[in-house]
Each structure stands twice: as structure tokens, then as C-alpha cells.
N, CA, C and O atoms as CSV, one atom per row, in Angstrom:
chain,resi,resn,atom,element,x,y,z
A,1,MET,N,N,12.883,-5.130,5.485
A,1,MET,CA,C,11.199,-4.514,6.455
A,1,MET,C,C,10.273,-4.106,5.542
A,1,MET,O,O,10.500,-3.019,5.010
A,2,ALA,N,N,9.019,-4.856,5.135
A,2,ALA,CA,C,7.854,-4.850,3.833
A,2,ALA,C,C,7.121,-3.478,4.915
A,2,ALA,O,O,7.063,-3.572,6.141
A,3,TYR,N,N,6.761,-2.606,4.339
A,3,TYR,CA,C,5.712,-1.112,4.644
A,3,TYR,C,C,4.668,-1.320,3.444
A,3,TYR,O,O,4.747,-1.248,2.217
A,4,THR,N,N,3.497,-1.656,4.510
A,4,THR,CA,C,2.296,-1.386,4.189
A,4,THR,C,C,1.485,-0.124,3.700
A,4,THR,O,O,1.211,0.795,4.473
A,5,VAL,N,N,1.101,-0.134,2.314
A,5,VAL,CA,C,0.773,1.622,1.573
A,5,VAL,C,C,-1.068,1.373,1.253
A,5,VAL,O,O,-1.877,0.445,1.268
A,6,ILE,N,N,-1.049,2.610,1.024
A,6,ILE,CA,C,-2.714,2.524,0.599
A,6,ILE,C,C,-2.018,3.294,-0.976
A,6,ILE,O,O,-1.267,4.270,-0.948
A,7,LEU,N,N,-2.354,2.778,-1.922
A,7,LEU,CA,C,-2.085,3.177,-3.649
A,7,LEU,C,C,-3.805,4.105,-4.273
A,7,LEU,O,O,-4.786,3.642,-4.855
A,8,HIS,N,N,-3.581,5.082,-3.942
A,8,HIS,CA,C,-4.697,6.064,-4.109
A,8,HIS,C,C,-4.784,6.391,-5.528
A,8,HIS,O,O,-3.830,7.024,-5.979
A,9,ILE,N,N,-6.328,5.901,-6.820
A,9,ILE,CA,C,-5.686,5.580,-7.980
A,9,ILE,C,C,-6.773,6.286,-8.237
A,9,ILE,O,O,-7.694,6.305,-7.421
A,10,PRO,N,N,-6.831,6.956,-9.379
A,10,PRO,CA,C,-8.288,7.845,-9.825
A,10,PRO,C,C,-8.680,7.372,-10.560
A,10,PRO,O,O,-8.180,6.904,-11.583
A,11,ASN,N,N,-10.259,7.406,-9.971
A,11,ASN,CA,C,-11.760,6.947,-10.265
A,11,ASN,C,C,-11.327,5.529,-10.280
A,11,ASN,O,O,-11.144,4.807,-11.259
A,12,GLU,N,N,-11.136,5.140,-8.458
A,12,GLU,CA,C,-10.754,3.756,-8.237
A,12,GLU,C,C,-10.957,3.802,-6.635
A,12,GLU,O,O,-10.665,4.778,-5.944
A,13,ASP,N,N,-11.393,2.838,-6.253
A,13,ASP,CA,C,-11.269,2.581,-5.173
A,13,ASP,C,C,-9.516,1.937,-4.048
A,13,ASP,O,O,-8.776,0.954,-4.089
A,14,PRO,N,N,-9.621,3.412,-3.079
A,14,PRO,CA,C,-8.147,3.563,-2.722
A,14,PRO,C,C,-7.758,1.696,-2.502
A,14,PRO,O,O,-8.687,0.938,-2.224
A,15,LEU,N,N,-6.375,1.175,-2.662
A,15,LEU,CA,C,-5.819,-0.502,-2.447
A,15,LEU,C,C,-4.798,0.045,-1.273
A,15,LEU,O,O,-4.089,1.009,-0.984
A,16,LEU,N,N,-5.389,-1.747,-0.616
A,16,LEU,CA,C,-4.075,-1.358,-0.252
A,16,LEU,C,C,-2.790,-2.989,-0.476
A,16,LEU,O,O,-2.993,-4.111,-0.939
A,17,ALA,N,N,-1.691,-2.411,0.045
A,17,ALA,CA,C,-0.437,-3.194,-0.093
A,17,ALA,C,C,0.597,-4.178,0.073
A,17,ALA,O,O,0.179,-5.325,0.230
A,18,GLU,N,N,1.466,-4.066,0.075
A,18,GLU,CA,C,2.727,-4.573,0.880
A,18,GLU,C,C,3.778,-4.329,-0.259
A,18,GLU,O,O,3.926,-4.940,-1.318
A,19,MET,N,N,4.366,-3.417,0.183
A,19,MET,CA,C,6.118,-2.384,-1.056
A,19,MET,C,C,7.457,-3.136,0.050
A,19,MET,O,O,7.493,-2.531,1.122
A,20,ASP,N,N,8.109,-3.858,-0.006
A,20,ASP,CA,C,9.457,-4.679,0.230
A,20,ASP,C,C,10.572,-2.956,0.517
A,20,ASP,O,O,11.178,-2.747,1.568
A,21,GLU,N,N,10.572,-2.338,-0.247
A,21,GLU,CA,C,11.546,-0.769,0.049
A,21,GLU,C,C,10.646,0.510,-0.704
A,21,GLU,O,O,9.636,0.479,-1.408
A,22,MET,N,N,11.320,1.397,-0.318
A,22,MET,CA,C,11.025,2.909,-0.913
A,22,MET,C,C,11.000,2.856,-2.172
A,22,MET,O,O,11.787,2.031,-2.636
A,23,PRO,N,N,10.219,3.587,-3.122
A,23,PRO,CA,C,10.465,3.935,-4.586
A,23,PRO,C,C,11.649,4.772,-4.109
A,23,PRO,O,O,11.950,5.347,-3.063
A,24,LYS,N,N,12.354,4.546,-5.669
A,24,LYS,CA,C,14.054,5.755,-5.066
A,24,LYS,C,C,13.113,6.970,-7.062
A,24,LYS,O,O,12.389,7.062,-8.053
A,25,PRO,N,N,14.109,7.465,-6.101
A,25,PRO,CA,C,13.306,8.674,-7.474
A,25,PRO,C,C,13.320,8.339,-9.161
A,25,PRO,O,O,12.362,8.772,-9.803
A,26,ALA,N,N,14.041,7.824,-9.651
A,26,ALA,CA,C,14.594,7.219,-10.090
A,26,ALA,C,C,12.981,6.412,-11.211
A,26,ALA,O,O,12.409,6.723,-12.255
A,27,ASP,N,N,12.880,5.538,-10.392
A,27,ASP,CA,C,12.263,4.376,-10.677
A,27,ASP,C,C,10.347,5.114,-11.893
A,27,ASP,O,O,9.709,6.149,-11.706
A,28,MET,N,N,10.240,4.621,-12.360
A,28,MET,CA,C,9.367,4.359,-13.324
A,28,MET,C,C,7.864,3.471,-12.798
A,28,MET,O,O,6.771,3.696,-13.319
A,29,TYR,N,N,8.032,2.658,-11.910
A,29,TYR,CA,C,6.708,2.802,-11.372
A,29,TYR,C,C,6.986,2.099,-10.373
A,29,TYR,O,O,8.043,1.781,-9.826
A,30,LEU,N,N,5.655,1.835,-10.145
A,30,LEU,CA,C,5.853,0.981,-8.408
A,30,LEU,C,C,5.787,-0.297,-8.435
A,30,LEU,O,O,5.382,-0.682,-9.532
A,31,THR,N,N,6.090,-1.443,-7.442
A,31,THR,CA,C,6.040,-2.353,-7.121
A,31,THR,C,C,5.775,-2.663,-5.587
A,31,THR,O,O,6.401,-2.528,-4.536
A,32,VAL,N,N,4.061,-3.332,-6.131
A,32,VAL,CA,C,3.499,-3.772,-4.445
A,32,VAL,C,C,3.059,-5.348,-4.779
A,32,VAL,O,O,2.675,-5.806,-5.855
A,33,SER,N,N,3.227,-5.969,-3.600
A,33,SER,CA,C,2.933,-7.410,-3.431
A,33,SER,C,C,1.641,-7.549,-2.742
A,33,SER,O,O,1.538,-6.825,-1.752
A,34,ASN,N,N,0.516,-8.377,-3.042
A,34,ASN,CA,C,-0.826,-8.513,-1.674
A,34,ASN,C,C,-1.664,-7.860,-1.722
A,34,ASN,O,O,-2.010,-7.389,-0.639
A,35,ILE,N,N,-2.106,-7.637,-2.405
A,35,ILE,CA,C,-2.952,-6.461,-3.394
A,35,ILE,C,C,-4.330,-6.425,-3.249
A,35,ILE,O,O,-5.165,-6.694,-4.113
A,36,ARG,N,N,-4.563,-5.991,-1.829
A,36,ARG,CA,C,-5.953,-6.147,-1.912
A,36,ARG,C,C,-6.947,-5.279,-1.667
A,36,ARG,O,O,-6.433,-4.365,-2.310
A,37,ARG,N,N,-8.045,-4.760,-1.229
A,37,ARG,CA,C,-9.040,-3.798,-0.972
A,37,ARG,C,C,-8.715,-2.950,0.661
A,37,ARG,O,O,-7.654,-3.227,1.221
A,38,ARG,N,N,-9.435,-2.202,1.160
A,38,ARG,CA,C,-9.145,-1.597,2.377
A,38,ARG,C,C,-9.964,-2.860,3.281
A,38,ARG,O,O,-9.758,-3.039,4.481
A,39,ASP,N,N,-10.753,-3.535,2.601
A,39,ASP,CA,C,-11.520,-4.233,3.954
A,39,ASP,C,C,-10.670,-5.639,3.915
A,39,ASP,O,O,-10.811,-6.538,4.744
A,40,GLY,N,N,-10.016,-5.658,3.114
A,40,GLY,CA,C,-9.237,-6.629,3.222
A,40,GLY,C,C,-10.062,-8.106,1.456
A,40,GLY,O,O,-9.511,-9.206,1.474
A,41,SER,N,N,-10.507,-8.025,0.993
A,41,SER,CA,C,-11.172,-8.894,0.021
A,41,SER,C,C,-10.349,-8.057,-0.992
A,41,SER,O,O,-9.904,-6.921,-1.156
A,42,ARG,N,N,-10.417,-9.532,-1.697
A,42,ARG,CA,C,-10.084,-10.472,-2.867
A,42,ARG,C,C,-10.144,-8.743,-3.993
A,42,ARG,O,O,-10.666,-7.701,-3.595
A,43,LEU,N,N,-9.195,-9.002,-5.911
A,43,LEU,CA,C,-9.929,-7.912,-6.233
A,43,LEU,C,C,-10.366,-9.098,-7.060
A,43,LEU,O,O,-9.918,-10.244,-7.034
A,44,SER,N,N,-11.244,-8.633,-7.732
A,44,SER,CA,C,-12.155,-9.490,-8.641
A,44,SER,C,C,-11.527,-10.049,-10.258
A,44,SER,O,O,-11.728,-10.871,-11.153
A,45,ASN,N,N,-10.369,-8.575,-9.709
A,45,ASN,CA,C,-9.868,-8.430,-11.358
A,45,ASN,C,C,-8.453,-9.125,-11.400
A,45,ASN,O,O,-7.862,-8.968,-12.468
A,46,VAL,N,N,-7.917,-9.733,-10.608
A,46,VAL,CA,C,-6.678,-10.092,-10.672
A,46,VAL,C,C,-6.676,-11.473,-10.246
A,46,VAL,O,O,-7.616,-11.995,-9.648
A,47,ASP,N,N,-5.313,-12.209,-10.652
A,47,ASP,CA,C,-5.333,-13.344,-10.721
A,47,ASP,C,C,-5.023,-14.396,-9.304
A,47,ASP,O,O,-3.804,-14.437,-9.143
A,48,ALA,N,N,-5.319,-14.737,-8.878
A,48,ALA,CA,C,-4.666,-15.654,-7.583
A,48,ALA,C,C,-4.049,-16.095,-7.104
A,48,ALA,O,O,-3.985,-16.280,-5.888
A,49,GLU,N,N,-3.050,-16.569,-8.331
A,49,GLU,CA,C,-1.506,-16.917,-8.848
A,49,GLU,C,C,-0.694,-15.188,-8.684
A,49,GLU,O,O,0.279,-15.207,-7.929
A,50,ALA,N,N,-0.834,-14.595,-8.951
A,50,ALA,CA,C,-0.162,-13.048,-9.163
A,50,ALA,C,C,0.482,-13.042,-7.433
A,50,ALA,O,O,0.063,-13.478,-6.360
A,51,GLU,N,N,1.535,-12.400,-7.822
A,51,GLU,CA,C,2.325,-11.454,-6.508
A,51,GLU,C,C,2.994,-10.906,-5.946
A,51,GLU,O,O,3.337,-10.698,-4.782
A,52,LYS,N,N,3.355,-10.442,-7.677
A,52,LYS,CA,C,4.072,-9.486,-7.692
A,52,LYS,C,C,3.143,-8.387,-8.235
A,52,LYS,O,O,2.107,-8.755,-8.788
A,53,PHE,N,N,3.476,-6.761,-8.107
A,53,PHE,CA,C,1.827,-5.561,-9.145
A,53,PHE,C,C,2.938,-4.939,-9.967
A,53,PHE,O,O,3.729,-5.744,-10.461
A,54,PHE,N,N,3.152,-3.573,-10.218
A,54,PHE,CA,C,3.492,-3.089,-10.677
A,54,PHE,C,C,3.086,-1.845,-11.349
A,54,PHE,O,O,2.905,-1.752,-12.563
A,55,TYR,N,N,2.947,-0.862,-10.465
A,55,TYR,CA,C,1.198,0.426,-11.078
A,55,TYR,C,C,2.666,1.202,-12.003
A,55,TYR,O,O,3.666,0.495,-12.129
A,56,PRO,N,N,2.674,1.994,-12.329
A,56,PRO,CA,C,3.555,3.031,-13.632
A,56,PRO,C,C,2.970,4.536,-12.757
A,56,PRO,O,O,1.768,4.592,-12.499
A,57,TRP,N,N,3.698,5.459,-12.426
A,57,TRP,CA,C,3.688,5.929,-11.604
A,57,TRP,C,C,2.413,7.419,-12.382
A,57,TRP,O,O,1.825,8.325,-11.791
A,58,SER,N,N,2.438,7.080,-13.718
A,58,SER,CA,C,1.363,8.336,-14.172
A,58,SER,C,C,0.408,7.473,-13.574
A,58,SER,O,O,-0.020,8.526,-13.100
A,59,ARG,N,N,-0.373,6.570,-13.113
A,59,ARG,CA,C,-1.141,5.673,-12.784
A,59,ARG,C,C,-1.657,6.353,-11.063
A,59,ARG,O,O,-2.768,6.805,-10.785
A,60,ILE,N,N,-0.869,6.273,-10.452
A,60,ILE,CA,C,-1.470,7.130,-8.601
A,60,ILE,C,C,-0.773,8.100,-8.609
A,60,ILE,O,O,0.258,8.541,-9.116
A,61,ASN,N,N,-1.934,8.468,-7.611
A,61,ASN,CA,C,-2.288,9.993,-7.318
A,61,ASN,C,C,-1.433,10.771,-6.201
A,61,ASN,O,O,-0.783,11.816,-6.223
A,62,PHE,N,N,-1.676,9.936,-5.342
A,62,PHE,CA,C,-0.357,9.541,-3.759
A,62,PHE,C,C,-0.563,7.592,-3.327
A,62,PHE,O,O,-1.481,6.788,-3.491
A,63,VAL,N,N,1.084,7.495,-2.624
A,63,VAL,CA,C,0.531,6.823,-1.786
A,63,VAL,C,C,0.549,6.900,0.041
A,63,VAL,O,O,1.403,7.617,0.561
A,64,GLU,N,N,0.359,6.750,0.212
A,64,GLU,CA,C,0.323,6.172,2.264
A,64,GLU,C,C,0.913,5.416,2.733
A,64,GLU,O,O,0.473,4.271,2.627
A,65,VAL,N,N,1.802,5.552,3.257
A,65,VAL,CA,C,2.495,4.348,3.604
A,65,VAL,C,C,2.328,4.623,5.446
A,65,VAL,O,O,2.720,5.583,6.109
A,66,LEU,N,N,1.543,3.281,5.919
A,66,LEU,CA,C,0.588,3.306,7.676
A,66,LEU,C,C,2.281,2.958,7.807
A,66,LEU,O,O,3.218,2.633,7.078
A,67,ALA,N,N,1.900,3.362,9.751
A,67,ALA,CA,C,3.283,2.701,10.266
A,67,ALA,C,C,3.568,1.730,10.624
A,67,ALA,O,O,2.685,1.801,11.479
A,68,SER,N,N,4.001,0.788,10.812
A,68,SER,CA,C,3.840,-0.778,11.398
A,68,SER,C,C,3.681,-1.160,12.869
A,68,SER,O,O,3.675,-0.398,13.836
A,69,GLU,N,N,3.605,-1.968,12.857
A,69,GLU,CA,C,2.806,-2.301,14.504
A,69,GLU,C,C,4.514,-1.598,15.236
A,69,GLU,O,O,4.920,-0.569,14.696
A,70,ALA,N,N,4.964,-1.912,15.841
A,70,ALA,CA,C,6.376,-1.600,16.389
A,70,ALA,C,C,6.624,0.175,16.397
A,70,ALA,O,O,7.202,0.884,17.221
A,71,GLU,N,N,6.028,0.464,15.305
A,71,GLU,CA,C,6.605,2.318,14.995
A,71,GLU,C,C,4.530,2.590,16.150
A,71,GLU,O,O,4.508,3.472,17.008
A,72,ASN,N,N,3.567,1.970,15.968
A,72,ASN,CA,C,2.751,2.385,17.052
A,72,ASN,C,C,3.013,1.902,18.246
A,72,ASN,O,O,2.322,2.555,19.029
A,73,ALA,N,N,3.678,1.057,18.862
A,73,ALA,CA,C,3.760,0.731,20.008
A,73,ALA,C,C,4.350,1.849,21.217
A,73,ALA,O,O,3.962,2.140,22.349
A,74,LYS,N,N,5.646,2.364,20.225
A,74,LYS,CA,C,6.260,3.578,20.288
A,74,LYS,C,C,5.417,4.557,20.286
A,74,LYS,O,O,5.158,4.672,19.088
A,75,VAL,N,N,5.084,4.993,20.595
A,75,VAL,CA,C,3.763,6.078,19.906
A,75,VAL,C,C,2.978,5.921,21.014
A,75,VAL,O,O,2.213,4.965,21.146
A,76,MET,N,N,3.106,6.739,21.770
A,76,MET,CA,C,1.943,7.164,23.193
A,76,MET,C,C,1.330,8.076,22.826
A,76,MET,O,O,1.592,9.212,22.429
A,77,LYS,N,N,-0.341,6.953,23.137
A,77,LYS,CA,C,-1.342,8.115,22.727
A,77,LYS,C,C,-2.640,7.945,24.310
A,77,LYS,O,O,-3.093,7.040,25.011
A,78,PHE,N,N,-2.814,10.125,24.136
A,78,PHE,CA,C,-3.708,10.252,24.957
A,78,PHE,C,C,-4.790,9.821,24.615
A,78,PHE,O,O,-5.076,9.281,23.547
A,79,PHE,N,N,-5.505,10.055,25.581
A,79,PHE,CA,C,-7.156,9.444,25.116
A,79,PHE,C,C,-7.724,10.762,26.353
A,79,PHE,O,O,-7.159,11.841,26.533
A,80,ARG,N,N,-9.076,10.219,27.123
A,80,ARG,CA,C,-10.142,11.069,27.913
A,80,ARG,C,C,-9.993,9.995,28.930
A,80,ARG,O,O,-9.754,8.807,28.711
A,81,GLU,N,N,-10.148,10.510,29.931
A,81,GLU,CA,C,-11.074,9.545,31.227
A,81,GLU,C,C,-12.644,9.741,31.283
A,81,GLU,O,O,-13.313,9.131,32.117
């Protein structure tokens, strides 16, 4: 199951990416794929043929894990009429 995440890197705009599995406590870096800007556009400093990216934890402020479509369907949302 792939996880969609938002990487928050100091002095840079947040990046949207995919993770195959959650990182383990002993991991020294975060492995992501399909990296892009939050609006879906390509990054100018990334080669088009690159598939996997490794970010050391020292370069990441925090990571947001977004809910999948299946999880969103289970959540009952309240709205005002």
C-alpha cells in the first residue's frame, strides 16, 4: 500500500510524494517516489527519469501522511444545510 505524503523541508516549499512503506525507527533516510510540487507540477531540479529519492532525516522538519481514498470514504463528514 502506497502512502501519499507531504514533506516539509526547511527553506523550501512542501513537496508531495509517495512512500511504499512507513519508515522504521532505525532508518537514516526517507525513501519516496513520484515527487512533485503540491499543485502537481514537476520539480525543475529533478531529472525526468529519476524514480526513487532519498532524503536524510536531518533535512526534514516533518512529514504529513495523507488519508487514502478508501479511508476518506469511511469517514462520515458533517455539513450544514
